[in-house]
C-alpha positions in Angstrom: 41.1 -10.2 21.7 41.4 -10.8 18.0 38.2 -12.8 18.4 36.4 -9.6 19.7 37.6 -7.5 16.9 36.8 -10.2 14.3 33.2 -10.3 15.7 32.7 -6.5 15.8 33.8 -6.1 12.2 31.5 -8.9 11.1 28.5 -7.6 12.9 29.4 -4.1 11.6 29.3 -5.6 7.8 26.1 -7.8 8.4 24.1 -5.4 10.2 23.4 -2.9 7.6 22.2 -5.9 5.5 20.0 -7.5 7.9 18.2 -3.9 8.4 17.8 -3.3 4.8 16.4 -6.6 4.2 13.6 -6.0 7.0 13.0 -2.4 5.5 12.3 -3.8 2.2 10.1 -6.7 3.4 8.1 -4.1 5.6 7.7 -2.2 2.1 6.8 -5.3 0.1 3.8 -6.3 2.3 2.5 -2.7 2.3 2.2 -2.4 6.1 -0.9 -0.9 7.8 -3.3 1.3 6.2 -2.4 5.2 6.8 -5.8 6.2 6.7 -8.2 5.7 9.7 -11.3 7.2 8.5 -13.0 5.2 5.7 -16.0 6.3 3.5 -16.1 2.9 1.8 -16.5 -0.2 3.4 -14.6 -2.6 0.9 -11.3 -0.7 1.6 -12.0 -0.4 5.5 -12.4 -4.2 5.4 -9.5 -4.8 3.4 -7.2 -2.6 5.5 -8.6 -4.3 8.6 -8.0 -7.9 7.0 -4.6 -7.3 5.6 -3.3 -3.6 5.3 -2.1 -2.1 2.6 -1.6 -5.3 0.5 -5.0 -6.7 0.9 -6.3 -2.9 0.0 -4.4 -3.0 -3.2 -5.6 -6.3 -4.1 -9.1 -5.3 -3.7 -8.6 -2.2 -5.6 -7.0 -4.0 -8.5 -9.8 -6.3 -8.6 -12.2 -3.2 -8.5 -10.6 -1.5 -11.2 -11.0 -4.2 -13.7 -14.6 -3.7 -13.6 -14.4 0.1 -12.8 -12.7 0.9 -16.2 -15.6 -0.6 -18.2 -18.5 1.1 -16.2 -17.1 4.6 -16.0 -15.1 6.3 -19.0 -13.5 8.8 -16.4 -11.7 5.9 -14.8 -8.5 4.8 -16.4 -6.1 3.7 -13.9 -5.2 4.5 -10.2 -4.2 8.3 -10.9 -8.2 8.8 -11.8 -8.7 8.8 -8.1 -5.5 9.2 -6.4 -3.1 12.1 -6.6 -0.2 10.2 -5.3 0.7 6.6 -5.4 2.8 6.3 -2.2 2.1 5.1 1.2 -0.7 7.8 1.9 -2.7 7.2 -1.3 -4.2 10.7 -1.4 -7.4 11.1 -3.1 -8.6 13.4 -5.8 -11.7 15.7 -5.1 -13.9 13.4 -7.0 -12.5 10.0 -6.1 -15.4 8.9 -4.1 -17.8 10.1 -6.7 -16.1 8.1 -9.3 -15.7 5.0 -6.9 -19.6 5.1 -6.1 -20.4 5.7 -9.9 -18.3 2.6 -10.7 -20.3 0.3 -8.2 -18.0 0.6 -5.1 -19.2 0.2 -1.6 
């Protein structure tokens, strides 16, 4: 009986740590892209290839040149109203993206 009680206490103590670790890993890799309809091929391809993590990588690379080409593009908030999992776009985001050479 003591072994069962010890095992139950150990599982209760370790369980939340394991779940927290799994949850953080899911957030770290960015998970799947939330958006299902795309107006740009580069982000659609990135989401298909590697989810949000790949899309972020592609956008960071794109931003390096976009900032130089288009004065209105200064950072992520130039095109996104939120920088959370849904990455909501501003009204002129697509226009700026195309103007900066995005596909």
